[in-house]
C-alpha positions as CSV (number, residue, x, y, z in Angstrom):
1,M,90.5,6.9,186.3
2,V,88.0,9.6,185.6
3,R,89.7,10.4,182.3
4,R,89.7,6.7,181.3
5,G,86.0,6.4,182.2
6,C,85.1,9.4,180.1
7,L,87.0,7.8,177.2
8,V,85.0,4.6,177.7
9,L,81.7,6.4,177.7
10,A,82.7,8.4,174.6
11,A,83.7,5.2,172.8
12,L,80.4,3.6,173.8
13,G,78.5,6.6,172.7
14,L,80.4,6.6,169.4
15,L,79.6,2.9,168.9
16,A,75.9,3.6,169.7
17,L,75.9,6.3,167.1
18,I,77.5,4.0,164.6
19,A,75.0,1.3,165.4
20,A,72.1,3.7,165.1
21,G,73.5,4.9,161.8
22,V,73.7,1.3,160.5
23,F,70.2,0.6,161.8
24,A,68.8,3.7,160.1
25,S,70.7,3.0,156.9
26,G,69.0,-0.4,156.7
27,W,65.7,1.5,156.7
28,Y,66.4,4.5,154.5
29,G,69.0,2.9,152.2
30,S,68.2,1.0,149.1
31,A,66.4,-2.4,149.4
32,N,67.2,-5.3,147.1
33,I,65.2,-4.0,144.1
34,E,67.2,-3.6,141.0
35,E,64.3,-2.8,138.6
36,D,60.8,-1.5,139.0
37,T,58.8,-4.4,140.4
38,P,55.1,-5.0,141.0
39,F,54.2,-6.4,144.4
40,V,50.8,-7.6,145.5
41,V,49.6,-7.1,149.1
42,P,46.7,-9.6,149.4
43,A,43.5,-8.5,151.1
44,G,43.6,-9.1,154.9
45,S,47.4,-9.3,155.0
46,S,49.3,-8.3,158.2
47,L,52.6,-6.4,158.1
48,T,54.3,-9.6,159.3
49,S,53.0,-11.7,156.4
50,V,53.8,-8.9,153.9
51,A,57.4,-8.7,155.3
52,Q,57.8,-12.4,154.9
53,K,56.5,-12.2,151.3
54,L,58.9,-9.4,150.6
55,E,61.8,-11.5,151.9
56,E,60.6,-14.6,149.9
57,E,60.5,-12.6,146.7
58,G,64.0,-11.3,147.4
59,L,63.0,-7.7,147.7
60,I,64.3,-7.2,151.3
61,A,67.2,-8.9,153.1
62,S,65.3,-9.8,156.2
63,A,61.7,-9.8,157.2
64,D,62.6,-9.5,160.9
65,G,64.9,-6.5,160.2
66,F,62.1,-4.9,158.2
67,L,59.6,-5.4,161.0
68,L,61.9,-4.1,163.7
69,R,62.8,-1.0,161.8
70,A,59.1,-0.5,160.8
71,K,58.1,-0.6,164.5
72,I,60.8,1.9,165.5
73,L,61.2,4.2,162.5
74,G,58.0,3.7,160.4
75,G,54.6,5.2,160.7
76,G,51.8,3.6,162.5
77,D,49.1,3.7,159.8
78,P,47.8,0.3,158.6
79,I,48.8,-1.1,155.3
80,Q,46.4,-1.3,152.3
81,A,45.7,-4.2,150.0
82,G,46.4,-4.0,146.3
83,E,49.2,-4.1,143.7
84,F,52.0,-1.7,144.2
85,L,54.9,-0.7,142.0
86,L,58.2,-0.7,143.9
87,P,60.7,1.4,142.0
88,A,64.3,0.3,141.5
89,G,66.5,1.4,144.4
90,T,63.6,2.3,146.7
91,S,64.1,2.0,150.4
92,P,62.2,-0.2,153.0
93,A,60.9,3.1,154.4
94,N,59.4,4.0,151.1
95,I,58.0,0.5,150.6
96,L,56.1,0.8,153.9
97,E,54.9,4.3,153.1
98,A,53.6,3.0,149.7
99,F,51.7,0.2,151.4
100,Q,50.3,2.6,154.0
101,S,49.3,5.3,151.5
102,G,47.4,2.9,149.3
103,D,49.0,4.2,146.1
104,V,48.3,1.1,144.1
105,I,48.9,0.5,140.4
106,R,45.9,1.6,138.3
107,R,45.0,-0.5,135.3
108,F,42.7,0.6,132.6
109,I,40.0,-0.8,130.4
110,T,38.4,1.2,127.6
111,I,34.9,0.9,126.2
112,P,34.8,2.8,122.8
113,E,31.7,4.8,121.8
114,G,29.2,2.6,120.0
115,M,30.4,-0.7,121.4
116,P,27.4,-3.0,121.9
117,S,26.9,-4.7,125.2
118,I,27.8,-8.2,124.0
119,M,31.2,-6.9,123.1
120,V,31.5,-4.9,126.3
121,H,30.9,-8.2,128.1
122,E,33.6,-9.9,126.0
123,R,36.1,-7.2,126.8
124,I,35.5,-7.3,130.5
125,M,35.7,-11.1,130.6
126,A,38.9,-11.1,128.6
127,Q,40.7,-8.9,131.1
128,P,43.0,-11.4,132.9
129,L,43.7,-9.2,135.9
130,L,40.0,-9.0,136.9
131,T,38.2,-11.8,138.8
132,G,34.8,-13.4,138.9
133,T,32.1,-13.1,136.3
134,A,29.8,-10.4,135.1
135,P,26.5,-10.5,133.2
136,V,26.0,-9.2,129.8
137,P,24.8,-5.6,130.6
138,A,21.5,-4.3,129.2
139,E,22.1,-2.5,125.9
140,G,22.6,1.2,126.4
141,S,23.4,0.9,130.1
142,V,27.2,1.4,129.9
143,L,28.8,4.7,129.3
144,P,31.7,4.4,126.9
145,D,34.9,5.7,128.6
146,T,38.2,4.6,130.0
147,Y,37.9,3.1,133.5
148,D,40.6,2.2,135.9
149,F,40.7,-0.9,138.1
150,E,43.0,-2.7,140.5
151,R,44.5,-6.2,139.9
152,G,42.1,-8.7,141.5
153,E,39.0,-6.4,141.4
154,S,35.8,-8.2,140.4
155,R,34.4,-7.9,136.9
156,A,31.0,-7.2,138.4
157,A,32.3,-4.2,140.3
158,V,33.9,-2.7,137.2
159,L,30.7,-3.2,135.2
160,Q,28.7,-1.5,138.0
161,R,31.0,1.5,137.7
162,M,30.4,1.7,134.0
163,Q,26.6,1.5,134.4
164,A,26.7,4.0,137.3
165,A,28.6,6.4,135.0
166,M,25.9,6.1,132.4
167,G,23.2,6.7,134.9
168,S,24.7,9.9,136.3
169,T,25.7,11.2,132.8
170,L,22.2,10.6,131.5
171,A,20.6,12.3,134.5
172,E,22.9,15.3,134.1
173,L,22.2,15.7,130.3
174,W,18.5,15.0,130.7
175,D,18.2,17.9,133.1
176,K,19.7,20.2,130.4
177,R,17.5,18.9,127.5
178,A,16.1,21.5,125.0
179,P,12.3,22.0,124.9
180,G,10.3,20.3,122.3
181,I,12.7,17.5,121.5
182,A,11.5,14.2,119.9
183,V,12.2,11.9,122.9
184,K,10.0,11.8,125.9
185,T,12.0,9.7,128.4
186,P,15.7,9.1,129.2
187,K,15.3,5.6,127.7
188,E,14.1,7.0,124.4
189,A,17.0,9.4,124.5
190,V,19.5,6.6,124.8
191,T,17.7,4.6,122.1
192,L,17.8,7.5,119.6
193,A,21.4,8.3,120.6
194,S,22.4,4.7,119.9
195,I,21.2,5.1,116.3
196,V,23.0,8.5,115.9
197,E,26.1,6.8,117.3
198,K,26.0,4.0,114.7
199,E,25.0,6.2,111.8
200,T,28.0,8.6,112.0
201,G,31.5,8.4,113.2
202,K,32.1,12.1,113.1
203,P,31.3,13.8,116.4
204,S,31.0,17.2,114.6
205,E,27.9,16.1,112.7
206,R,26.1,14.2,115.5
207,R,23.8,17.1,116.3
208,M,22.8,17.3,112.7
209,V,22.1,13.6,112.4
210,A,20.1,13.8,115.7
211,G,18.2,16.7,114.2
212,L,17.4,14.7,111.1
213,Y,16.1,11.7,113.0
214,S,14.2,13.9,115.4
215,N,12.4,15.4,112.4
216,R,11.5,11.9,111.2
217,V,10.2,10.8,114.7
218,K,8.1,13.9,115.0
219,S,6.6,13.6,111.4
220,G,5.9,9.9,111.8
221,M,8.3,8.9,109.1
222,M,10.2,5.6,109.2
223,L,13.7,6.2,110.5
224,Q,15.1,3.7,108.0
225,A,18.4,3.3,109.9
226,D,20.5,0.4,108.6
227,P,22.0,-0.5,112.0
228,T,18.6,-1.3,113.3
229,I,18.3,-4.0,110.7
230,I,21.6,-5.5,111.8
231,Y,21.1,-5.4,115.6
232,P,18.6,-8.3,115.8
233,I,20.9,-10.5,113.7
234,T,24.2,-9.9,115.4
235,K,23.4,-8.0,118.7
236,G,25.4,-5.2,117.3
237,K,28.5,-7.0,116.1
238,P,29.6,-6.2,112.5
239,L,27.5,-8.1,109.9
240,G,30.4,-8.8,107.6
241,R,28.3,-8.8,104.5
242,R,25.7,-6.9,102.7
243,I,22.2,-6.7,104.2
244,R,19.8,-9.1,102.5
245,Q,16.4,-8.0,101.2
246,S,14.7,-10.4,103.5
247,E,16.4,-8.7,106.4
248,I,15.3,-5.3,105.2
249,S,11.7,-6.4,105.2
250,A,11.9,-8.3,108.5
251,V,9.3,-7.3,111.1
252,N,10.7,-7.1,114.7
253,G,11.1,-4.6,117.5
254,Y,14.2,-3.0,116.0
255,N,13.9,-2.8,112.2
256,T,13.1,0.8,111.4
257,Y,12.5,-0.1,107.8
258,T,9.2,-1.9,108.7
259,M,8.0,0.3,111.6
260,T,7.6,4.0,112.5
261,G,9.0,5.5,115.6
262,L,11.9,4.3,117.8
263,P,13.0,0.7,118.2
264,V,12.1,-1.1,121.5
265,G,15.4,-0.2,122.9
266,P,19.0,0.9,122.2
267,I,21.1,-0.9,119.6
268,T,24.5,-0.1,121.2
269,N,26.0,1.9,124.0
270,P,26.1,5.6,122.9
271,G,28.7,8.0,124.1
272,R,28.1,11.3,125.9
273,V,28.3,13.4,122.7
274,S,25.5,11.4,120.9
275,I,23.3,11.6,124.0
276,A,23.8,15.3,124.2
277,A,23.1,15.6,120.5
278,V,19.7,14.0,120.8
279,L,18.8,16.1,123.8
280,N,19.9,19.3,122.0
281,P,19.7,18.5,118.3
282,A,20.6,20.9,115.5
283,K,17.7,23.0,114.2
284,T,17.3,21.7,110.7
285,S,14.6,20.8,108.2
286,A,16.7,17.9,106.9
287,L,15.0,14.5,106.5
288,F,17.5,12.7,104.4
289,M,21.2,12.0,104.3
290,V,23.7,10.1,102.2
291,A,27.5,9.4,102.6
292,D,29.8,12.1,101.1
293,G,32.9,9.9,100.7
294,T,34.8,11.4,103.5
295,G,33.2,9.6,106.4
296,G,30.5,12.2,106.8
297,H,27.2,12.9,105.1
298,V,25.3,15.3,102.8
299,F,21.9,16.3,104.1
300,G,18.7,17.0,102.1
301,D,15.3,18.5,103.0
302,T,13.4,16.9,100.2
303,L,13.3,13.5,98.4
304,D,14.4,15.2,95.1
305,E,17.3,16.8,96.8
306,H,18.2,13.5,98.4
307,N,18.0,11.6,95.1
308,A,20.4,14.1,93.6
309,N,22.8,13.6,96.4
310,V,22.6,9.9,96.0
311,E,23.5,10.2,92.4
312,K,26.6,12.2,93.3
313,W,27.5,9.5,95.8
314,Y,27.1,6.7,93.2
315,A,29.2,8.7,90.7
316,L,31.9,9.0,93.3
317,R,31.8,5.3,94.0
318,R,32.0,4.5,90.3
319,Q,35.0,6.8,89.9
320,R,36.7,4.9,92.8
321,G,35.9,1.6,91.1
322,E,33.6,0.5,93.9
323,M,30.6,0.0,91.6
C-alpha cells in the first residue's frame, strides 16, 4: 500500500509538472503573430481591456489565459499607452513586457532648413497619425530638424517641441556669439540668419554670406536680398516666376531693396548652421556676391569687382543657353 501511494504521489507530481510546463509554455511560447504587427494601447486602458483587444485582433488565443498567466508569471508594472510593434513569433510574456516598458513605435517628421512657417504648418497638418490642430507658427520660431512622435500625439504638442528646440538652440548659440557682430538681439540674429539661409544652399559658405550681410548692415547699405522681396508675396513659398519690377520697388517691412537694415522679422525658419554663422560670421571685407554656376557664389569687395564677376556669370549662362 505504501509503494502504491508513492506511485500515486509520483504520478500526481508528474502531472503537476506537465501542467505547469503547459501553463508556462502558453506564456513563454509564441503567440498567434505570424508577421510584425503594430498594436495600439489606448490611453487609460486596463490590462483586461488590452487582453480582450489582443484576442479580438487574433494576436492571442485567450484573453482569460493571458490575464491568468500575466498575474502569476508576469511583472507587476503598469502598462503604458501608445503604439507598439509586436514582432512575428513573439510570446505573450514579451508582449506584456513591451507594454510595461513603454517601448513604443517612434514616428518621424522632418522640417528642412529654410522651410517657411506656412509650409511647416502644412506638413504638420498633413501628418495623418497626429491629432488635433496647430496654429501657423511665428516665422523663425521653429528649429529645422527631424522630430519623433507617437501615433495619436497632438499636433500642437509636436509644434511646441519644435519651437522649444529653437528657443534652446538660439539661447545656446547667442551665449557663444562673437564680439562686435551686426545683430543686437536674438530676434535680429534669426532674421539675418533667415536671409543667409535663403541666399545660399551651401553650408560651407554660410559664414561668408553672413559676413557679407553683416558688413552691409554695419555700413548702412541696403541688403538687397531677393528672398525678402518674395516673402510678402508668398509667405516664403516659391514664387514660380521672375520677380517683377513693381515688386522690386515695393515698400513694405521686408523688401530690402527699398529699405536699409534688417526686415521686420524672419523670412523663413533658419537652421542651426545659419544662426551660428550670423553669430560668428567670417571676417571679410566682401560687400557683393553673385552665383558661380555650381550652387555657390563669387564674392567681391568693390562694385567694379562685382560687375566683373557678374559679367563672368552672364557669359556662363549664355554658354549654357540660358540667356
